[in-house]
C-alpha positions as CSV (number, residue, x, y, z in Angstrom):
1,M,-42.1,-52.6,-31.2
2,P,-41.4,-54.0,-27.8
3,K,-38.5,-51.6,-27.7
4,D,-40.9,-48.8,-28.5
5,D,-43.3,-49.8,-25.8
6,S,-40.6,-49.9,-23.2
7,M,-39.2,-46.6,-24.5
8,E,-42.7,-45.1,-24.2
9,V,-43.0,-46.5,-20.7
10,R,-39.6,-45.2,-19.8
11,I,-40.4,-41.8,-21.3
12,A,-43.8,-41.7,-19.4
13,L,-42.0,-42.7,-16.2
14,L,-39.4,-40.0,-16.8
15,E,-42.1,-37.4,-17.5
16,T,-43.9,-38.4,-14.4
17,K,-40.7,-38.1,-12.4
18,V,-40.0,-34.7,-14.0
19,D,-43.5,-33.6,-13.2
20,D,-43.0,-34.7,-9.6
21,L,-39.7,-32.8,-9.4
22,L,-41.3,-29.7,-10.9
23,F,-44.2,-30.0,-8.4
24,K,-41.7,-30.3,-5.6
25,A,-39.7,-27.4,-6.9
26,I,-42.9,-25.3,-7.0
27,E,-43.7,-26.4,-3.4
28,L,-40.1,-25.5,-2.3
29,R,-40.4,-22.2,-4.0
30,R,-43.7,-21.5,-2.4
31,D,-42.4,-22.4,1.1
32,S,-39.1,-20.5,0.6
33,V,-38.5,-17.0,1.8
34,T,-38.3,-14.3,-0.8
35,P,-36.5,-10.9,-0.6
36,A,-40.0,-9.3,-0.4
37,D,-40.8,-11.5,2.6
38,I,-37.6,-10.5,4.3
39,S,-38.3,-6.8,3.8
40,H,-41.8,-7.3,5.0
41,F,-40.5,-9.1,8.1
42,Q,-37.9,-6.4,8.6
43,R,-40.6,-3.7,8.5
44,E,-42.6,-5.7,11.1
45,V,-39.5,-6.0,13.3
46,D,-38.9,-2.3,13.0
47,C,-42.5,-1.5,13.9
48,I,-42.3,-3.7,16.9
49,R,-39.0,-2.2,17.9
50,D,-40.5,1.3,17.6
51,D,-43.5,0.2,19.7
52,V,-41.2,-1.2,22.4
53,E,-39.1,2.0,22.4
54,R,-42.3,4.1,22.7
55,V,-43.5,2.0,25.6
56,R,-40.1,2.2,27.3
57,L,-40.1,6.0,27.0
58,D,-43.7,6.2,28.2
59,A,-42.8,3.9,31.2
60,G,-39.8,6.2,31.9
61,A,-42.0,9.2,31.8
62,R,-44.4,7.5,34.1
63,F,-41.6,6.5,36.4
64,L,-40.4,10.1,36.6
65,R,-43.9,11.4,37.4
66,M,-44.2,8.7,40.1
67,E,-40.8,9.8,41.6
68,D,-42.1,13.5,41.6
69,R,-45.3,12.4,43.3
70,I,-43.3,10.5,45.9
71,I,-41.0,13.5,46.6
72,R,-44.1,15.7,46.9
73,L,-45.8,13.2,49.3
74,E,-42.6,13.0,51.4
75,R,-42.4,16.8,51.6
76,D,-46.1,17.0,52.5
77,Y,-45.6,14.2,55.1
78,E,-42.7,16.1,56.7
79,R,-44.7,19.3,56.8
80,L,-47.7,17.5,58.3
81,N,-45.4,15.8,60.8
82,E,-43.9,19.2,61.8
83,R,-47.4,20.6,62.2
84,V,-48.5,17.7,64.4
85,A,-45.3,18.1,66.5
86,S,-46.0,21.8,66.8
87,A,-49.6,21.2,67.7
88,Q,-48.6,18.6,70.2
89,A,-46.0,21.0,71.8
90,E,-48.7,23.7,71.8
91,Y,-51.1,21.3,73.5
92,V,-48.5,20.5,76.1
93,S,-47.9,24.1,76.8
94,K,-51.7,24.7,77.0
95,A,-52.0,21.8,79.4
96,E,-49.2,23.3,81.5
97,L,-50.9,26.7,81.3
98,H,-54.2,25.1,82.5
99,K,-52.2,23.3,85.3
100,T,-50.6,26.6,86.4
101,I,-54.0,28.4,86.2
102,S,-55.6,25.6,88.2
103,K,-52.9,25.9,90.9
104,S,-53.4,29.7,91.0
105,L,-57.1,29.2,91.3
106,V,-56.7,26.7,94.1
107,K,-54.4,29.0,95.9
108,S,-56.7,32.0,95.5
109,I,-59.7,29.8,96.7
110,A,-57.7,28.8,99.7
111,L,-56.8,32.4,100.4
112,Q,-60.4,33.5,99.9
113,T,-61.5,30.7,102.3
114,A,-58.9,31.8,104.8
115,I,-60.1,35.4,104.5
116,N,-63.8,34.3,104.9
117,A,-62.9,32.2,107.9
118,A,-61.0,35.1,109.5
119,M,-64.0,37.5,108.8
120,L,-66.4,34.9,110.3
121,M,-64.2,34.7,113.4
122,I,-64.1,38.5,113.7
123,V,-67.9,38.8,113.3
124,V,-68.4,36.0,115.8
125,Q,-66.1,37.7,118.3
126,F,-67.7,41.0,117.7
127,L,-71.2,39.5,118.3
128,R,-70.2,37.9,121.6
């Protein structure tokens, strides 16, 4: 019987070891990646890739719209700059016109004053 007891103990130990191995195999299987997991991850990667492509295209479209806006703003700036330069030139010409008119007025006032002085002298001589 001692041999039977030791055999039983050995068998129990072996069964325990087999159970441990089976448990570890189940854990390994649970932690391992299955083909279904791989296809799921591939779908996720494809979705992320599609999202990135969509964002890239949207960013490209936004960039093109910004370029168009910049071009329009530059054209508007040039037009405004031309209008300011034209208005400034017109202002200078108006200032010169005012200067010329002022000179003419001063000359005509001086002439009128000379005429008035001459008339006063004639009247004074006539009255003497």
